[in-house]
N, C-alpha and C positions, 0 to 999 in steps of 0.2 A: 297183242302181243303176250299177254299171260297165258292164253292158249298155246301158243307157239312155244313159250317156255315150258310149261306143262307138258306138251305133247313130246319133247325131246327123248329119244330113245324108245318111242311107242308108235308114233306116226312113221309111215314108210313112204319111200319114193323108189318107185320101180321103173322098168324101161318103158319109154314110150313119151307122151307129152307130160308136162308138169301137172296139166290141170286133171288128167285123169290117172296120174300116177300117185296123187296125195290122198291119203284116206284120213277121215275124221275131221274134215272141215273145208273150207272154199279154196284152199290154195293160197295165194298170195293176197287174196281180198280180204283175209282174216287179219293181216298185218296192217296197224296203223300206219298211216302216212305221215303224220306229224306228230310233235309232242303237244299235249295238251297243257302241260305245265314245264316251263324250263326257266332256270334262272342261273347266273354267274356272279361269284363275290370274290373279291381278293382281299389280300392283307395290304392295308395302304401304309403302313408303318412298320420297319423292322423291329424285332424283339431280340432283346438279349438276355432274356429270363424266363423260366416257364411261368405259365398262366392257366387257370382253370376258372371259367372259360375263357378263351381267346375272345378279345371284344374289339379290336381294331380291323373290323371290317367295312369294306364299301361294295355296292354295287359295280361291276364293270361299266363303265361308262365312256371312257375315252383312252386314247393311247397318244403319248407324245412322241411324234414321228422325228424329233431331232431335225425337222426341217423348216422350223419355223411357225407351224401349225399343228393343232392337234386332230386327229382322226376320231369322229364320233361314231361310237359303237351304233350298228343297226339297231332298230326298235325291237326286232325279233327276238334279240337276245333276252328279252325278259317277258315271258308269257305267263300271266297269272302265277307270279313266283313264290316262293318260301318268303316268310316276314319274321324279323326279330320281334320278340315280344314286346320290347320297348326300344328307344334309340340307345345304339351301343350297348346293348346287353349282352350281346353274344349267344343269346338263346333263340333258335328259329322254331317256327311252326310251320304246319303243312296246309295246304288251302283246300285240300281234299284226300280222302283215302285212296290207296292204290300201291302199286309196286313202283318204285322209284330206283333209279341208278345214279350213284354218285360216284363223280370223279374228282380226285385231288392230286394237287401238284404242290411239291415242297420245295424250295430253294434254300439251301443251308451254306453258311459261309463260315470258316474257321481258320484258325492260325497254329492249331496243334492238334494233336490225335484225340479227337473227342466224338461225342455221339449226339444225335438230338432226334425229336419226332415231333409231328403234328398228327393226333388221331381225333377220329370223330366218335362222339358218345352218343347214346340215345336214352332217353327215360320214357318209361312207360305210366308214371304217375305224376306228370305236371312237374318233374324237376326234384321231386324229393329224393329220389335215387337215381344213379346213373351206372350204364354198363357201356364199357368200351366196344367199338365195333372192330378194332384191329389197331397195330401199332407199326405204322411203316418207318421203321428206324433208318437214319442215314448216319456214315461216320467218314472220316477221313485219316489219312497218315500225318506224320509229322511234317513240319515243313512248309513255310510261307502260307499267303492265302489260298485256299482250296474253295471249289463249289462244287456241292452235290445237289442232283435233283431226283427227290424221291417221288415215284407215283403209285397210286393206289386208287382201286376202285371196287365197289360191292353194291349188291342189291339191298334195298331197305324196303320193307313191307309194312305199309302204315294202314292199321285198322280203325283207329281213334283219333282224330285230329283234336279233340279236347283234351287228351291227356298226354299224348305222345310229342316228344320234343327232341330236337337235336342241337348239340354244341360241339365245339372243338377244345381240345386241352393239348398243350405243349408242355415239353421237358427238353432241357438242354444244359449240357456243361458249362462251364464258366466262360469258356471262349468261343461258344458257338453263337452264331447268330442266325435267325430265321428271318429270310429276306422278305421286305414287304415294299411297295412302291404304289402312289397314286397315279403315277405317269404311264405304269404299264403293268402286266400282271406277272408277278416272280411266283409268288405263292397264292394259291387260291383254290376254289372247288366250283365245279358245275354239278347241277342237279336237275334231272329230268323225268318227268312221269312216263313210263312205258306200258303201263297197263292197270287193270282193275286189282284190287285187293286179293290175294288169294289164301284162303284159310288153311 
């Protein structure tokens, strides 16, 4: 996949069969068929104030179906996943170098015109300093309880698993809640390794 991403804009597909029209590689055989690392985490408790780092994470493990029984997630949801440095630390490490794709979803609830965000941060020095990777804000208008879903995704290039870390930070105004639930994913993230590290 690293080659596929690197080749965008340079490789060409001409008329004829795909195999003979793709230059610079072996066509679709160069694309990995599965993730080598994949993990899914969710906020298990709602937050009504900002936090750095956000700590109330749990792995997605089951969903309350509201039909008298829980649905257990398939084992494939967790494949050599990322790990918290310690229990409930909110600081995540990576199992191997490479290019990762991060998907985020945040559910926001409020009663007045306010704003909030949940953002990913990265450290290159074992957590001494942090840089934010984006700020997916959400806001609503006045009047009643309102729900907003923000979506965000990005590539993260991990070159050194001994020093690079990831965390999440949140900020919200006084009447805004970032929704979490242990029975099903409202706010959460998924991360998958899609290729080798690219310098």
